Structure formats: structure tokens, C-alpha cells
C-alpha positions as CSV (number, residue, x, y, z in Angstrom):
1,M,-10.0,-18.6,13.9
2,V,-10.3,-16.6,11.1
3,L,-11.9,-18.5,7.5
4,G,-11.2,-21.6,9.2
5,L,-7.6,-20.5,9.7
6,S,-5.9,-20.0,13.1
7,L,-4.9,-16.9,13.6
8,P,-1.2,-17.3,12.8
9,A,-2.1,-19.1,9.6
10,F,-4.3,-16.4,8.9
11,T,-1.9,-14.0,9.7
12,L,0.7,-15.3,7.7
13,V,-1.5,-15.2,4.8
14,H,-2.4,-12.0,5.1
15,V,1.1,-10.7,5.3
16,I,1.5,-12.5,2.0
17,I,-1.1,-11.0,0.1
18,S,0.4,-7.6,1.5
19,L,3.8,-8.8,0.4
20,I,2.6,-9.3,-3.6
21,G,0.7,-6.1,-3.5
22,I,3.6,-4.1,-2.6
23,V,6.4,-5.9,-4.7
24,A,3.7,-5.8,-7.9
25,G,3.1,-2.4,-6.6
26,L,6.5,-0.8,-7.0
27,I,6.9,-2.8,-10.3
28,V,4.1,-0.7,-11.7
29,M,5.3,2.7,-9.8
30,F,8.5,2.1,-11.8
31,G,6.7,1.2,-15.0
32,L,4.7,4.5,-14.8
33,L,8.1,6.5,-14.8
34,S,8.8,5.1,-18.5
35,S,5.2,5.2,-19.5
36,K,4.8,0.9,-19.3
37,P,1.2,0.7,-18.4
38,M,1.7,-3.2,-16.9
39,P,-1.8,-4.5,-17.2
40,G,-1.7,-7.8,-15.7
41,L,1.0,-6.5,-13.1
42,T,-1.8,-3.5,-12.3
43,A,-4.4,-5.8,-12.0
44,I,-2.5,-7.6,-9.4
45,F,-1.0,-4.9,-7.4
46,L,-5.0,-3.3,-7.3
47,L,-6.1,-6.6,-6.3
48,F,-3.7,-7.7,-3.8
49,T,-3.5,-4.4,-2.3
50,I,-7.8,-4.5,-1.9
51,L,-7.2,-8.0,-0.2
52,T,-4.5,-6.8,2.0
53,N,-7.2,-3.8,3.3
54,A,-10.2,-5.7,3.6
55,T,-8.6,-8.9,5.0
56,G,-7.1,-6.9,7.4
57,F,-10.6,-6.0,8.8
58,L,-11.0,-9.5,9.5
59,F,-8.5,-9.7,12.7
60,P,-9.9,-9.8,16.1
61,F,-11.5,-6.6,17.0
62,K,-10.9,-4.4,20.1
63,E,-10.8,-1.0,19.6
64,L,-10.4,1.1,16.7
65,L,-6.7,1.1,15.8
66,P,-4.9,3.5,13.1
67,S,-4.5,0.3,10.4
68,Y,-8.1,0.4,10.3
69,V,-8.3,4.0,9.2
70,I,-5.5,3.7,7.0
71,A,-7.2,0.4,5.3
72,A,-10.7,2.3,4.8
73,I,-9.0,5.4,3.2
74,S,-6.9,3.1,1.3
75,L,-9.8,1.5,-0.1
76,V,-11.5,4.2,-1.3
77,L,-8.8,5.4,-2.7
78,L,-8.2,2.2,-4.4
79,A,-12.5,2.2,-5.5
80,I,-11.1,5.4,-7.4
81,A,-8.3,3.9,-8.9
82,C,-10.4,1.2,-10.1
83,I,-13.0,3.5,-11.4
84,A,-10.3,5.6,-13.3
85,L,-8.2,3.1,-14.4
86,Y,-11.1,0.4,-15.6
87,G,-14.1,2.8,-15.8
88,M,-13.0,5.9,-17.2
89,K,-9.6,4.0,-18.9
90,L,-7.3,7.1,-17.8
91,S,-9.0,10.3,-20.3
92,G,-8.4,13.5,-19.2
93,L,-8.0,14.3,-15.4
94,W,-8.5,10.3,-14.9
95,R,-5.1,9.7,-15.3
96,P,-3.6,11.6,-12.6
97,V,-6.3,10.5,-10.4
98,Y,-5.1,6.9,-10.7
99,I,-1.6,7.9,-10.6
100,V,-2.2,9.9,-7.4
101,T,-4.7,7.3,-5.3
102,A,-3.4,4.3,-6.5
103,M,0.5,5.3,-5.4
104,I,-1.1,6.4,-2.5
105,S,-2.4,3.2,-1.3
106,L,0.5,1.6,-2.4
107,Y,2.7,4.0,0.0
108,F,0.3,3.1,3.5
109,N,0.9,-0.5,2.6
110,V,4.6,0.3,2.7
111,F,4.1,2.4,5.7
112,V,2.1,-0.4,7.6
113,L,5.3,-2.5,7.2
114,I,7.8,-0.3,7.9
115,I,5.6,-0.2,11.4
116,Q,5.4,-4.2,11.2
117,S,8.5,-4.3,10.5
118,F,9.8,-2.2,13.4
119,L,7.5,-3.7,15.7
120,K,8.5,-7.7,14.7
121,V,12.1,-7.5,13.6
122,P,14.2,-7.5,17.1
123,A,17.2,-5.6,15.2
124,L,14.6,-2.7,14.1
125,A,12.6,-2.6,17.3
126,A,15.6,-2.4,19.5
127,L,16.2,0.4,17.0
128,A,12.3,2.2,17.5
129,P,11.2,1.0,20.9
130,A,7.4,0.6,21.2
131,V,5.2,0.5,24.3
132,P,2.1,-1.1,23.7
133,P,-0.6,-0.6,21.7
134,A,1.4,2.9,20.3
135,P,3.7,2.9,17.4
136,P,7.1,2.2,17.0
137,S,8.7,5.7,18.0
138,G,12.2,7.4,17.8
139,P,14.6,9.5,15.6
140,V,15.5,6.6,13.3
141,F,11.6,5.6,12.6
142,A,11.2,8.7,12.3
143,V,14.0,9.2,9.6
144,V,13.0,6.2,8.2
145,Q,9.4,7.0,7.8
146,V,10.2,10.5,6.2
147,L,13.0,9.1,3.5
148,V,10.0,6.5,2.6
149,L,7.1,9.3,2.0
150,V,9.5,11.7,0.2
151,F,10.9,8.9,-2.1
152,F,6.9,8.1,-2.7
153,V,5.9,11.9,-3.0
154,L,8.3,12.2,-5.5
155,L,7.7,9.0,-7.5
156,T,4.5,10.3,-7.4
157,I,5.3,13.2,-9.1
158,G,7.7,11.7,-11.8
159,A,5.1,9.3,-12.8
160,W,2.3,12.5,-12.7
161,R,4.8,14.0,-15.3
162,R,5.7,11.1,-17.2
163,Y,3.2,8.5,-17.6
164,K,1.3,8.9,-21.2
165,P,0.2,5.7,-21.7
166,M,-0.5,4.6,-25.1
167,A,-2.5,1.6,-24.7
168,L,-5.4,2.0,-22.0
169,A,-6.1,-0.6,-20.0
């Protein structure tokens, strides 16, 4: 039991929170490319990404896993992103700080989504077998992760160059 929920029910809530954060984050990312601040969706993205990282720590702990390290780093980045956006109003260097920290946090969530997809979806698991506790491996998994990383790097650079908000959050 976690927070009064069975482990499968808690897992489902955690996955739903993660997917909401990822979808909102992707929309926000494309909004950055066209200088659209989207304050409501940005708040949803940041809140649900914080929640998905925080709820990840509530799963039964057996050993320190890479997912815990990624979540901890992401929470630090999200704190910086929130300070840049809400505290510093994206002034000066805080604009690129926000873009980079928010997009790295989004990338981390997508990175974990890909790992979990390769672990849980039988068709993907057949393409990149994993021997627990190791994550999936193999050329297909590596190519997918590299393509996603390149996608995020390019879009983050594009957002850095293009995002010039007129109305700050």
C-alpha cells in the first residue's frame, strides 16, 4: 500500500501523472519555439512533472536505482525552472536557464517513459530484451534513445533562440 492505494493502483496514478506532465511539456516545448508562453499549460507541465518525480520516491525502496537519481536531478532542475519563471520572471539570463532546466526535466521524463515502454510493452521488449535489474539494451533501444536525445537537444536550442516572451508568467 502506498498513500492508501494498492501498489498497482498507485502505479497507475503515477503513470497518469507522468503522461499528463509529458503531454503538457511537449505542448509547452512547441509553444516556446513560437514564443507562446502558455502560462496555464506551463503550470500543469511543471506541477505534474514535479509530482511524477516526487511520487517516484514513494515506491517500495529496495536499492538505489537510476530512476531515483534521475528524479532527484530533475527535481533540482524543476526548482531552478520555477525560480527562473515565477521568481525571476525570465529576466536576463533566467530565460535560457528556464528553457534548459525545464526541457532537460521533460527529456528525463520521456527517457524514463521509453525505458518503461521497452520493459512493459511486449513488442518493444522483444526488440530490446532486459535482464532485470538492468534496463533494456541493444541497438534498437540505443537508436531510439539517441534519436529522442537529438530531438530534445535541437528543440531546446531552437527554443533558446526563438523564445522571447512578450507577457511574462
